LOLUMNU-743603 format. One record per residue: residue in one letter; residue number from 0; x, y, z of N, C-alpha, C, O in turn. Coordinates in Angstrom, 2 decimals. Last residue first. Layout:
<recs>
["A" NUM [X Y Z] [X Y Z] [X Y Z] [X Y Z]];
...
</recs>
This chain:
<recs>
["D" 150 [62.97 49.57 26.85] [62.47 49.61 25.45] [61.82 50.93 25.13] [61.35 51.13 24.01]];
["N" 149 [63.50 49.61 29.50] [64.55 50.06 28.60] [64.12 50.14 27.14] [64.83 50.70 26.30]];
["E" 148 [61.26 48.47 30.64] [61.57 49.87 30.95] [62.59 50.44 29.98] [62.54 51.63 29.67]];
["A" 147 [61.50 45.87 29.69] [60.38 46.68 29.22] [60.64 48.16 29.49] [60.28 49.01 28.68]];
["N" 146 [63.71 45.04 31.20] [63.81 45.10 29.74] [62.71 45.97 29.15] [62.95 46.73 28.21]];
["M" 145 [62.57 45.10 33.75] [63.68 46.00 33.44] [63.85 46.13 31.93] [64.12 47.23 31.44]];
["L" 144 [60.65 43.04 33.44] [60.23 44.41 33.79] [61.31 45.43 33.43] [61.01 46.49 32.88]];
["D" 143 [62.30 40.83 32.93] [61.32 41.26 31.93] [60.88 42.70 32.18] [60.76 43.49 31.24]];
["T" 142 [63.68 40.78 35.38] [64.42 40.97 34.13] [63.48 41.45 33.03] [63.81 42.38 32.29]];
["L" 141 [61.53 40.23 37.07] [62.27 41.48 37.22] [63.06 41.79 35.96] [63.11 42.94 35.52]];
["Q" 140 [60.82 37.66 36.19] [59.86 38.76 36.09] [60.55 40.11 36.19] [60.20 41.04 35.47]];
["E" 139 [63.16 36.23 36.82] [62.71 36.32 35.43] [61.75 37.50 35.24] [61.85 38.24 34.26]];
["M" 138 [63.15 36.53 39.61] [64.28 37.04 38.83] [63.88 37.21 37.36] [64.22 38.21 36.74]];
["L" 137 [60.78 35.20 40.29] [60.91 36.63 40.54] [62.04 37.25 39.75] [61.92 38.37 39.25]];
["S" 136 [61.47 32.56 39.54] [60.35 33.24 38.90] [60.46 34.75 39.08] [60.24 35.51 38.13]];
["E" 135 [63.58 32.07 41.31] [63.80 32.00 39.86] [62.70 32.75 39.11] [62.98 33.49 38.17]];
["K" 134 [62.23 32.33 43.79] [63.35 33.21 43.45] [63.58 33.24 41.94] [63.75 34.31 41.36]];
["L" 133 [60.38 30.20 43.64] [59.90 31.58 43.71] [61.01 32.55 43.31] [60.75 33.50 42.56]];
["C" 132 [62.20 28.03 43.64] [61.26 28.21 42.52] [60.76 29.65 42.48] [60.73 30.26 41.42]];
["L" 131 [63.39 28.43 46.12] [64.21 28.46 44.91] [63.34 28.68 43.67] [63.70 29.44 42.77]];
["L" 130 [61.15 28.04 47.76] [61.78 29.37 47.69] [62.69 29.50 46.48] [62.76 30.56 45.87]];
["Q" 129 [60.67 25.33 47.34] [59.65 26.31 46.98] [60.25 27.70 46.86] [59.89 28.46 45.95]];
["Q" 128 [63.05 24.20 48.34] [62.67 23.99 46.94] [61.64 25.02 46.48] [61.73 25.53 45.36]];
["Q" 127 [62.90 25.03 51.04] [64.03 25.42 50.20] [63.67 25.29 48.72] [63.97 26.19 47.94]];
["L" 126 [60.56 23.74 51.86] [60.61 25.20 51.85] [61.74 25.68 50.94] [61.56 26.62 50.16]];
["A" 125 [61.45 21.07 51.71] [60.33 21.52 50.87] [60.34 23.04 50.75] [60.14 23.58 49.66]];
["D" 124 [63.49 21.11 53.65] [63.80 20.76 52.26] [62.70 21.27 51.32] [63.00 21.82 50.26]];
["Q" 123 [61.98 21.76 55.92] [63.05 22.66 55.48] [63.41 22.39 54.03] [63.61 23.33 53.25]];
["D" 122 [60.35 19.49 56.07] [59.74 20.80 55.84] [60.78 21.81 55.36] [60.48 22.63 54.49]];
["E" 121 [62.36 17.57 56.58] [61.52 17.46 55.38] [60.87 18.80 55.04] [60.84 19.20 53.88]];
["I" 120 [63.29 18.43 59.03] [64.21 18.43 57.89] [63.41 18.36 56.59] [63.75 19.03 55.62]];
["S" 119 [60.80 20.51 60.65] [61.44 19.22 60.36] [62.39 19.37 59.17] [62.29 20.32 58.39]];
["C" 118 [61.27 23.43 62.57] [60.78 22.83 61.32] [61.53 21.52 61.08] [62.74 21.45 61.27]];
["D" 117 [62.58 24.45 64.70] [61.23 23.94 64.94] [60.60 23.34 63.70] [59.50 22.79 63.77]];
["Q" 116 [65.01 25.45 63.74] [65.01 24.22 64.53] [63.62 23.63 64.76] [63.50 22.43 64.99]];
["L" 115 [65.49 27.78 62.38] [64.76 26.72 61.67] [64.57 25.45 62.48] [64.02 24.47 61.98]];
["R" 114 [66.96 29.35 64.10] [65.71 29.88 63.54] [64.85 28.78 62.93] [63.63 28.85 62.98]];
["Q" 113 [69.24 27.81 64.49] [68.29 27.98 65.59] [66.94 28.46 65.06] [65.89 28.01 65.53]];
["A" 112 [70.49 28.23 62.06] [70.10 26.86 62.43] [69.05 26.91 63.54] [68.08 26.15 63.53]];
["N" 111 [70.94 30.99 62.29] [70.05 30.48 61.24] [69.60 29.06 61.53] [68.44 28.72 61.28]];
["Y" 110 [72.77 31.01 64.41] [71.46 31.65 64.58] [70.48 31.15 63.53] [69.31 30.91 63.83]];
["A" 109 [74.95 29.78 63.20] [74.33 29.15 64.37] [72.91 29.71 64.58] [71.98 28.96 64.88]];
["L" 108 [75.50 31.69 61.22] [75.17 30.31 60.84] [74.46 29.59 61.99] [73.48 28.88 61.77]];
["H" 107 [76.11 33.90 62.85] [74.98 33.95 61.93] [74.55 32.54 61.52] [73.35 32.25 61.47]];
["A" 106 [78.43 33.10 64.15] [77.25 33.41 64.95] [75.99 33.39 64.07] [74.94 32.93 64.51]];
["A" 105 [80.10 32.86 61.90] [79.84 31.68 62.75] [78.58 31.91 63.59] [77.76 31.00 63.72]];
["L" 104 [80.07 35.55 61.03] [79.55 34.49 60.17] [79.23 33.24 60.99] [78.18 32.63 60.78]];
["A" 103 [81.33 36.86 63.14] [79.95 37.19 62.82] [79.31 36.10 61.96] [78.14 35.77 62.14]];
["Q" 102 [83.90 35.64 62.99] [83.10 35.57 64.21] [81.62 35.83 63.91] [80.75 35.10 64.38]];
["E" 101 [84.71 36.27 60.34] [84.63 34.88 60.79] [83.74 34.74 62.02] [82.92 33.82 62.10]];
["R" 100 [84.64 39.11 60.44] [83.82 38.35 59.49] [83.64 36.92 59.96] [82.52 36.41 59.98]];
["V" 99 [86.59 39.64 62.36] [85.20 40.03 62.63] [84.27 39.25 61.71] [83.22 38.77 62.14]];
["T" 98 [88.83 38.62 60.94] [88.46 38.09 62.25] [87.00 38.39 62.57] [86.26 37.51 62.99]];
["E" 97 [88.86 40.25 58.66] [88.68 38.79 58.51] [88.25 38.17 59.84] [87.39 37.28 59.85]];
["G" 96 [89.35 42.70 59.88] [88.12 42.48 59.13] [87.82 41.01 58.95] [86.67 40.58 59.07]];
["A" 95 [91.93 42.30 60.85] [90.83 42.54 61.80] [89.48 42.30 61.13] [88.57 41.76 61.76]];
["E" 94 [93.23 42.07 58.39] [93.26 40.94 59.32] [92.12 41.08 60.35] [91.45 40.10 60.67]];
["T" 93 [90.97 43.52 55.97] [92.20 43.54 56.76] [92.18 42.30 57.65] [91.20 41.55 57.65]];
["L" 92 [89.66 42.67 52.77] [89.55 42.65 54.23] [90.92 42.83 54.85] [91.92 42.36 54.31]];
["Y" 91 [89.60 44.89 49.94] [90.13 43.71 50.64] [89.81 43.81 52.13] [89.72 44.91 52.68]];
["L" 90 [88.75 46.13 46.76] [88.47 46.11 48.20] [88.94 44.78 48.79] [88.70 43.71 48.24]];
["R" 89 [90.05 48.30 44.30] [89.82 46.92 44.74] [89.68 46.95 46.25] [90.38 47.68 46.94]];
["L" 88 [88.74 50.94 42.32] [89.42 50.46 43.51] [89.10 49.00 43.73] [88.02 48.52 43.40]];
["A" 87 [89.15 52.87 39.28] [88.53 51.82 40.10] [89.40 51.48 41.30] [90.61 51.69 41.31]];
["R" 86 [90.58 54.59 37.73] [89.39 55.12 38.41] [88.80 54.14 39.40] [88.03 54.53 40.28]];
["G" 85 [92.63 53.15 36.54] [92.97 54.16 37.53] [91.79 54.74 38.28] [91.97 55.32 39.35]];
["D" 84 [92.85 49.96 35.89] [91.83 51.01 35.75] [92.04 52.02 36.87] [91.68 51.77 38.02]];
["S" 83 [94.88 48.19 36.58] [94.80 48.65 35.20] [93.77 49.76 34.96] [93.83 50.44 33.94]];
["E" 82 [94.85 47.81 39.38] [96.14 47.81 38.67] [96.06 48.31 37.24] [97.05 48.80 36.71]];
["H" 81 [93.01 49.93 41.50] [92.99 48.84 40.53] [94.25 48.94 39.69] [94.68 50.04 39.33]];
["P" 80 [94.13 50.89 44.74] [93.86 51.23 43.33] [93.90 49.97 42.46] [94.72 49.07 42.67]];
["Q" 79 [92.47 49.53 47.58] [93.69 49.67 46.78] [93.32 50.05 45.36] [92.31 49.59 44.84]];
["R" 78 [91.26 49.69 50.85] [90.99 49.94 49.43] [92.31 50.16 48.73] [93.18 50.88 49.22]];
["R" 77 [90.45 47.49 53.47] [91.41 48.40 52.84] [91.07 48.50 51.36] [90.65 47.53 50.72]];
["L" 76 [88.62 47.04 56.51] [88.70 46.97 55.05] [89.81 47.89 54.57] [90.08 48.93 55.18]];
["L" 75 [88.63 47.55 59.17] [88.17 46.24 58.73] [88.36 46.00 57.23] [88.28 44.86 56.77]];
["G" 74 [89.07 50.00 60.41] [90.19 49.08 60.27] [89.81 47.69 59.79] [90.57 46.74 59.97]];
["D" 73 [87.17 51.93 60.41] [87.15 50.99 61.54] [88.26 49.94 61.46] [88.38 49.09 62.35]];
["A" 72 [87.64 53.06 57.96] [87.93 53.86 59.16] [87.96 53.00 60.41] [88.68 53.30 61.37]];
["E" 71 [86.63 50.97 56.39] [88.05 51.30 56.33] [88.46 52.10 57.57] [89.51 51.84 58.16]];
["L" 70 [83.94 51.17 56.98] [84.66 49.93 57.34] [86.16 50.15 57.32] [86.89 49.58 58.13]];
["G" 69 [83.49 53.70 55.86] [83.28 53.46 57.29] [84.00 52.22 57.77] [84.59 52.22 58.85]];
["K" 68 [84.02 53.16 53.19] [84.84 54.16 53.89] [84.69 53.99 55.40] [85.67 54.13 56.14]];
["S" 67 [81.98 51.34 52.67] [83.37 50.87 52.66] [84.31 51.86 53.33] [85.28 51.46 53.96]];
["L" 66 [79.70 52.99 52.84] [79.88 51.87 53.76] [81.33 51.41 53.82] [81.85 51.12 54.90]];
["R" 65 [80.22 54.81 50.71] [80.00 55.29 52.09] [80.26 54.17 53.10] [80.95 54.37 54.10]];
["T" 64 [80.40 53.02 48.54] [81.52 53.90 48.87] [81.41 54.38 50.31] [82.40 54.36 51.05]];
["I" 63 [77.85 51.89 48.57] [79.01 51.02 48.80] [80.21 51.87 49.19] [80.97 51.50 50.09]];
["N" 62 [76.36 54.16 47.93] [76.15 53.48 49.22] [77.34 52.60 49.57] [77.78 52.57 50.72]];
["S" 61 [77.31 54.65 45.36] [77.56 55.64 46.41] [77.33 55.06 47.80] [78.03 55.42 48.75]];
["K" 60 [76.37 52.51 43.85] [77.79 52.56 44.18] [78.09 53.57 45.28] [79.02 53.37 46.06]];
["D" 59 [73.20 51.22 45.05] [74.04 52.04 44.18] [75.47 52.15 44.74] [75.72 51.92 45.92]];
["C" 58 [72.45 47.69 45.37] [72.37 49.09 45.82] [73.31 49.91 44.94] [74.11 49.36 44.19]];
["I" 57 [72.77 44.85 45.44] [71.59 45.51 44.86] [71.40 46.90 45.47] [70.34 47.23 46.01]];
["M" 56 [75.01 43.52 46.06] [74.21 43.97 47.19] [72.95 44.74 46.75] [72.18 45.21 47.58]];
["L" 55 [76.12 43.02 43.57] [75.80 41.90 44.45] [74.86 42.30 45.59] [74.02 41.51 46.02]];
["E" 54 [76.50 45.66 42.65] [75.62 44.74 41.92] [75.18 43.59 42.83] [74.00 43.24 42.86]];
["S" 53 [78.36 46.59 44.48] [77.04 47.24 44.43] [76.04 46.38 43.67] [74.85 46.36 44.01]];
["L" 52 [80.50 44.94 43.82] [79.89 44.82 45.13] [78.51 45.46 45.15] [77.58 44.93 45.77]];
["R" 51 [81.15 45.96 41.30] [80.66 44.57 41.42] [79.95 44.37 42.75] [78.92 43.69 42.81]];
["R" 50 [81.99 48.54 42.15] [80.91 48.36 41.18] [80.30 46.96 41.27] [79.08 46.81 41.32]];
["S" 49 [84.14 48.05 43.77] [82.95 48.67 44.34] [81.75 48.47 43.42] [80.63 48.25 43.89]];
["S" 48 [85.59 44.80 43.10] [85.44 46.24 42.85] [84.18 46.75 43.54] [83.27 45.98 43.85]];
["I" 47 [87.42 42.50 45.14] [86.23 42.85 44.38] [86.17 44.37 44.19] [86.65 45.13 45.03]];
["G" 46 [89.41 41.50 46.69] [89.79 42.36 45.58] [88.62 42.77 44.71] [88.82 43.34 43.63]];
["P" 45 [87.96 38.35 47.42] [88.95 39.39 47.77] [89.33 40.19 46.52] [89.55 39.64 45.44]];
["E" 44 [85.18 37.08 47.70] [85.82 37.61 46.49] [86.81 38.71 46.85] [86.53 39.88 46.61]];
["N" 43 [84.52 36.28 50.27] [84.28 35.36 49.16] [85.00 35.78 47.88] [85.38 34.93 47.07]];
["G" 42 [85.15 38.48 51.78] [85.77 37.20 52.13] [85.62 36.18 51.02] [86.48 35.32 50.83]];
["L" 41 [83.48 40.33 50.58] [84.94 40.50 50.45] [85.68 39.22 50.83] [86.73 38.92 50.25]];
["H" 40 [80.95 39.35 51.37] [81.34 39.33 49.96] [82.85 39.47 49.78] [83.44 38.80 48.94]];
["W" 39 [81.18 39.83 54.18] [80.91 38.48 53.66] [81.36 38.38 52.20] [82.06 37.44 51.83]];
["L" 38 [81.50 42.58 54.30] [82.57 41.70 54.79] [82.41 40.30 54.22] [83.39 39.66 53.84]];
["I" 37 [78.98 43.25 53.24] [80.20 43.68 52.56] [81.36 42.80 53.00] [82.13 42.32 52.16]];
["Y" 36 [77.34 42.15 55.18] [77.35 41.55 53.85] [78.51 42.05 52.99] [78.97 41.33 52.10]];
["F" 35 [77.89 43.82 57.39] [78.20 42.38 57.44] [78.31 41.81 56.03] [79.25 41.09 55.72]];
["R" 34 [76.86 46.23 56.37] [78.31 46.12 56.67] [78.72 44.66 56.77] [79.80 44.29 56.30]];
["P" 33 [74.07 45.63 56.20] [74.87 45.86 54.98] [76.38 45.74 55.23] [77.10 45.20 54.39]];
["V" 32 [73.54 45.26 59.05] [73.35 44.17 58.08] [74.15 44.42 56.80] [74.85 43.52 56.34]];
["S" 31 [76.26 46.69 60.94] [74.89 46.72 60.44] [74.76 45.53 59.49] [75.75 44.87 59.17]];
["L" 30 [78.34 45.81 63.68] [78.06 45.78 62.25] [76.57 46.00 62.02] [75.73 45.56 62.80]];
["N" 29 [79.35 45.17 66.18] [79.42 46.55 65.71] [79.25 46.63 64.19] [79.92 47.41 63.51]];
["F" 28 [78.60 42.71 66.92] [79.92 42.81 66.30] [80.17 44.22 65.75] [81.09 44.43 64.96]];
["Q" 27 [76.05 43.00 67.75] [77.01 42.49 68.73] [78.45 42.60 68.23] [79.39 42.57 69.01]];
["G" 26 [74.75 43.59 65.40] [75.05 44.69 66.30] [76.04 44.29 67.39] [76.79 45.12 67.89]];
["F" 25 [74.12 41.14 64.38] [75.31 41.81 63.86] [75.71 43.01 64.71] [76.88 43.41 64.73]];
["L" 24 [71.73 40.64 65.91] [72.90 39.75 65.97] [74.16 40.48 65.53] [75.18 40.44 66.23]];
["H" 23 [70.01 42.75 65.16] [70.40 42.57 66.56] [71.67 41.71 66.69] [72.57 42.03 67.47]];
["R" 22 [69.86 42.26 62.39] [70.30 43.57 62.89] [70.77 43.46 64.34] [71.81 44.02 64.71]];
["D" 21 [68.77 39.70 62.31] [70.13 39.92 61.82] [70.70 41.23 62.37] [71.86 41.29 62.77]];
["G" 20 [66.20 40.31 63.29] [67.07 39.39 64.02] [68.53 39.56 63.61] [69.42 39.58 64.46]];
["D" 19 [65.37 41.97 61.20] [65.48 42.52 62.56] [66.36 41.62 63.43] [67.17 42.11 64.22]];
["D" 18 [65.37 40.14 59.07] [66.22 41.32 59.02] [66.42 41.92 60.42] [67.53 42.32 60.76]];
["I" 17 [63.43 38.29 59.92] [64.81 37.86 59.67] [65.75 39.05 59.73] [66.81 38.99 60.37]];
["L" 16 [61.20 40.00 60.04] [61.64 39.27 61.24] [63.09 38.81 61.09] [63.89 38.93 62.02]];
["F" 15 [61.03 40.85 57.37] [61.25 41.83 58.44] [61.74 41.17 59.72] [62.62 41.70 60.40]];
["F" 14 [60.55 38.36 56.08] [61.74 39.15 55.77] [62.05 40.13 56.90] [63.19 40.23 57.34]];
["V" 13 [58.07 37.74 57.19] [59.21 36.87 57.47] [60.51 37.62 57.19] [61.46 37.54 57.97]];
["E" 12 [56.56 39.80 56.05] [56.69 39.72 57.49] [57.89 38.86 57.89] [58.63 39.20 58.82]];
["K" 11 [56.82 39.08 53.32] [57.30 40.38 53.79] [57.51 40.36 55.30] [58.53 40.86 55.79]];
["L" 10 [55.55 36.59 53.33] [56.96 36.69 52.94] [57.57 37.99 53.44] [58.70 38.01 53.93]];
["L" 9 [52.96 37.43 54.07] [53.72 36.51 54.93] [55.22 36.58 54.61] [56.05 36.61 55.52]];
["N" 8 [52.30 39.03 51.85] [52.39 39.63 53.19] [53.15 38.74 54.16] [53.90 39.24 55.00]];
["Y" 7 [52.31 37.06 49.80] [53.21 38.21 49.75] [53.40 38.81 51.14] [54.52 39.06 51.56]];
["I" 6 [50.21 35.42 50.75] [51.57 34.87 50.59] [52.59 36.02 50.58] [53.61 35.94 51.26]];
["L" 5 [48.08 37.26 50.61] [48.46 36.68 51.89] [49.88 36.12 51.83] [50.66 36.32 52.75]];
["T" 4 [48.05 37.72 47.84] [48.29 38.83 48.77] [48.74 38.31 50.13] [49.66 38.85 50.73]];
["A" 3 [47.43 35.20 46.79] [48.72 35.83 46.47] [49.05 36.96 47.43] [50.22 37.14 47.80]];
["D" 2 [46.11 32.49 48.23] [45.86 33.93 48.18] [47.21 34.63 48.00] [48.03 34.66 48.91]];
["A" 1 [45.29 29.36 46.72] [46.24 30.22 47.43] [45.87 31.69 47.21] [45.39 32.08 46.15]];
["M" 0 [42.34 27.52 47.17] [43.20 28.27 46.27] [44.05 29.24 47.09] [43.57 29.86 48.04]];
</recs>
């Protein structure tokens, strides 16, 4: 029988190893993990709002504001007023931001392939299916928990 605590601890350890590897990799591009993911999201959704970005990154808007101001100061991001909501801003990559994003993303994709190279394709497929199942279950449980808090 599976041990839920052992599985949780293994997942947590794997997360820390992945996160630490990402931290070292992105550091080569003068990026933290959150700064990379802001660039990643902006490349996928140019003009995204700070509010939407905070939802995608599961953090509060003040963190996104602080991070985006730093990226703007580094010339990687530009903020523009929203055309219909005077309180909101739209976020875009600059040309330099797009270049850094492309370089960091290529390095990240290569690093992820390297991370999994010791697992067979079959094992990778099975792991992907199991993680998708776990993710769906965790999302449902979190939704239920949040709904219970609001009742």
